C-alpha positions, -999 to +999 in steps of 0.1 A: +121-292+544+103-271+522+064-268+516+050-262+481+018-246+472+004-252+438-025-228+430-051-231+402-049-267+393-077-278+369-102-301+386-095-330+363-060-329+374-069-328+410-092-358+402-066-376+382-040-372+413-066-384+437-074-415+416-037-421+411-029-418+448-056-443+456-041-468+431-008-469+449-027-466+486-012-434+495-024-399+501-027-371+474-001-352+490+024-384+491+015-389+455+024-355+444+058-358+461+063-391+444+054-375+408+078-347+418+106-368+428+103-391+396+101-362+373+128-343+386+154-367+401+149-393+373+161-428+374+194-438+385+218-446+356+229-479+356+266-489+348+277-507+316+283-538+336+247-537+352+231-533+316+254-562+301+244-583+333+205-577+326+208-587+289+189-622+282+208-651+267+196-651+233+215-677+217+249-698+211+281-679+202+285-698+168+247-683+162+264-650+157+296-661+137+303-639+107+300-657+074+327-654+049+318-636+018+316-666-004+295-685+018+254-682+020+245-668+056+230-697+079+192-696+084+189-694+120+150-681+124+138-711+100 
């Protein structure tokens, strides 16, 4: 595993890192690793099936039926 040394860090950043580490109940070094991992590795991409499964049930199918050209659209938000 590699070591990383960061020099000339502004005092405000050092304080912010230590405060954030305390909020997450870990050391400043562990917080630094977590920030780097999140920033560089990103979040895992979800599959289309996972995205669709996470969508909330927002209504009945007939709420989304297309109105014919001659008909007025139903008022679903009244």
